[in-house]
N, C-alpha and C positions, 0 to 999 in steps of 0.2 A: 504514704509520705506525710510527715507532720509539718505544720507550718513553721514550727520552731527550727526543725532540721533544715528546711529549705532556706529560711532566713539567715541561718548561721553560715551558709556557704558564702565565701568571699574570695576574690582573686588573691593568689599568693605568688611571690617572686621566686623563680628558680635560680640555681647557682650561676646560670649563664646570663642572667639579667632579664630574661623574658618572664612573662606572667602566665599563670595557668589557674584553672579552677576545677573542682569536681562538685557535682550537685546531684541530689536524688531526683529521679524522674518517675517515681511511682513504684507500684508493686507489680511483679510479673504474674503470669497466669497461674503459677504454682505458689504464690505468696512470697517469692524471693524479692529481696531488695534490688532495685535497679538504679544504676547511676550512669552519668555520662561525664567524661573528662575531656577537657580541651586544653591544648598547650600551644606555646609559640607566639603569644601576643607580644607585640613590641612595647606596649604601655599598659599600665593598670587600667586606664580609661577604656581601651579597646576590649580588654578582658571583661570589664564590668558590663559594657554594652552587650557583649555576646551572652554573658550570664543572665542579664535581664531578659534578653530575647528567649533564651531557653525556658526561663521561669514563666514567661507569658504563654508560651506554647503548651507547657505542662498544665497550666491553669485551665487552658481551653481544651485539654485532653487531645491535642493534635500533635503532640511531640513525635518527630520522626528522627531516628538516629542518623548521623552524618552518612552520606553516601560513600561507598568504598570503591566505586567504579567511575570511570570517566563518562562523559556524554557519549563519545563514540562507542565505548564498550557497551553501554546500555542500549544504544540504537541497534547495534549488531545483535545483541541478545534478544531484543524486541522483535527484530525482523526474523530471527531464527524460529520464533514461536508462532509466527503468523500462518504458515501453511496448513496447520490443523484447523483453522477457522475460515480462511479466505481462499478464493480461487487463485490458481498459479499466476494468472495475468495480473491480478490485483497486487499480489505479493511482489511481483516483478516491478510493477509501477512504483510501489513504495520504495523498493530498493534503489531504483534508478533516481528517484526523487531525492533520497537522502544522500546520494553521492555528491550533491551540491553543498553539503555542510562542510565548511572549510576545516582543514586539518587542525588549525589552531583552536577552533571551537570544539572540535571532537576531543581534543586533549584536555579540555577543562573538566574539573570534577563535576559530576552530574548536578549536585545541589548548589554549585557556584555559578552556573549559567544564569545570565540575567536577560531581562527583556530588551535592554539596550544592545546587548550583543546579538540578539536575534534580529533586531532592527538593522544593525550594521551588516549582517549577513544578507538580508533582503535588499538593502540599498546597493550592496556590491553586486548581487546577482542581476539587478536591473541594468547595471552598467557594463559588467564584464562577465556575465554568467555563461555565455555561449562557449562551447568547447571546440566545435568544428571550425568556427570562424570568429572574427572579431565582433564585439557587440554584446548586448545584454539580453537576458531572457525577457519574455513578455510579462506584463503584470499578471496575467492569468496563470502563467507557469510559476511565478514566484509565490503567488497566493496559494497554489497547490502545495508548494514546498512547505509553507507555513501550516497548511491544513494537516499534512502528514506529521510534522514535528509536534503540533498541538495534540494530535491523537496519541502519539507515542508517550508524551509527557502526561497526558490524562490517564493513560493506563498505569503509569508509574505512581500517580497520586492515588488511584483506585486501589492499588495493591500495597500501599503504605510505604513505597520506596521514596517518595517525595512528599513534602508537606503541602506544596502548592504548585500550580502549573504556571510558570512564568510566561508561557506563550499567551495567556489570557491578557497580559498587559502589553504585549508586543503590538506593533502597528504595521501589518502587511498591507499591500495594495488594496484599496477599497473594492468591495464586491462589484460596485457599479462600473468600475474600470476594468473588470475582468469578465465581462459577459461574453458568452460564446458568439462567434461571428453569425450573422443572420443567415439562416438556411436558404439555399437555393435549390431548385429542382428542374428536371428536364420537362419539356413539353411532351405531349403524347407523340408528336412527330419525331422528336429527337430520340425518345425511347424506342420507338419502332425502328428507327434507323440503326441504332446501336445494336438491338437484338438481331436485326437482319444481318448486320456485318459480322457478328460473332457467332451466329447460329452453327457454323461448321467447325468452330474451334473446340478444343477439349473442354474448356470451361463454359462453353455456350449454354448447356443445360442449367448450370448453376446460376448464370446471369439471369436466365429466364425465370428460375424459381424465385430468386431474390426480388425481381421486378413484379411478379404476379402474386406473391404471398406476403411481402413485407417482412420476411424473416431477416434476422440480423446476419451479418457476414459470417460470424463464427458459427452460428446455427446452421447456415447453408453448407459451410465447409465440413461440418461435423456429421452430416446426414450419411447413413449407411443404407444399403439396399434393403436390409431387414427392417428399416424404419419406414419404408415406402410401401403402401398398399395401392397398386395401380388399378386393381379391380374396383376398389371403392373410392378411388381418386382422392387419396388423402395421405398426409405425412404425419408421423409421430415424431415430434421434436423432443428428444431425450437428452441430448448432450450438445457440446459446442467445441470448436477448435480454438485454442488459445495460442497466442504467440508470446513466448517467454524469451526475453533477450539476455537472460543471465549467462555469464561465461560458463562454458561447458555444458549447457543445457542439451539433453539428448534429442535426437531426431531433428537437429537443426533448430531447436527451440519451439517446435510444434508439439503442443500438448493437448490431448483430447480429454476434456473434463466431463464427468457425468452430471455436473451441475450446470444449469443455465444461468443467465445473467440475473433473473429475478425468480421468485417462487412460482410465478405464473408462467415462466418460460416453458415448462414442460406441458405441452399442449398438442392438440390435433389441428392440422391446417388442411383445408380443402384445396384441391387442385382443379384448374379449369381443363377442359378437354384437350386443348392444344398442347398444354404443358404435359399432360399425361402421354400424349402421342410422342412428344419429343423424348420423354424419359424412356418410353418403350423402345424407341429407336436407339437410344444410348445404351440400354442394356443389351440389345441384340449386337451392337457394335463391340461391346466388351466381350461378349461370348465368342464372337468371331476372332477377336485378337487372342483370346486365351487358347482357342483351338489351334490357331496358326502357330503360336509360340510353343505349344506342348509343354515339355518339362521346364522350359525357360520361363514360364509364367511364375512370377514371385507371388506365391499363394499367401494370402493373409486371412486371419480368422474372420475379419469383418470387412469385406470389400466395399469400396466407396464409389460414389457416382463419378468422381472426377479422375479416376485412374484411367490410364491409357488402355 
């Protein structure tokens, strides 16, 4: 694009009284001339201001063509592409979080969404964000909504769909106001009491494993018998059970993932002698149930510790 050609661009008036302009925005990858055209401005001044904005972005080589989709359409497309990169539970969390984006804001063109509109969304959620009952969401929840929106828009900027991330200029609840509640824990006596009261229940062995190993809930629920080596008193943590609340999720929303929460999640965990004894008893009990039920036993390729 030559400076003379760019400078010669000026707003023109259409037959309906509105103003428009066309301006070169550089050369394409194959050397072709590239232009952008804008129409429908009420005044020449508004058209000139937009033309100047386009020129500035072209000069900085950051020009991005106008978006052709709404904010809601982009969010849906962004969510659809996440399962290839993230765990099902993480994708489900993002999906549920973005359901709080109001329909009016979802209908805005993607590149027309402003930081002020995001601030209005956050303020509304703090007052009337709850769905099951009256009241607003916690500052922690609203800040998480902002975090997901910011990530979605950052991906749009990274891929050239947007010129800038307006969430950078938004004002969600401050981080210091969204700290997680202070952790509390049981005393040794309380833990012994709980394990004693649940020892005879179907999930008793899992409660014991969680208490004695520090494994996460999803990791404990994802353990299969072929992950357990009772002779060597150890467990191979290879997967976890995720809860996905998406409508129509198979198996009641329970999804077994071969990925653990962190890269270090796949590990070997040692077992204490008492937990080994409890697990041996649980395996004998399952064998007895299977023998008693005969053909009625619902055979699965990977039997789990918590099956009846």
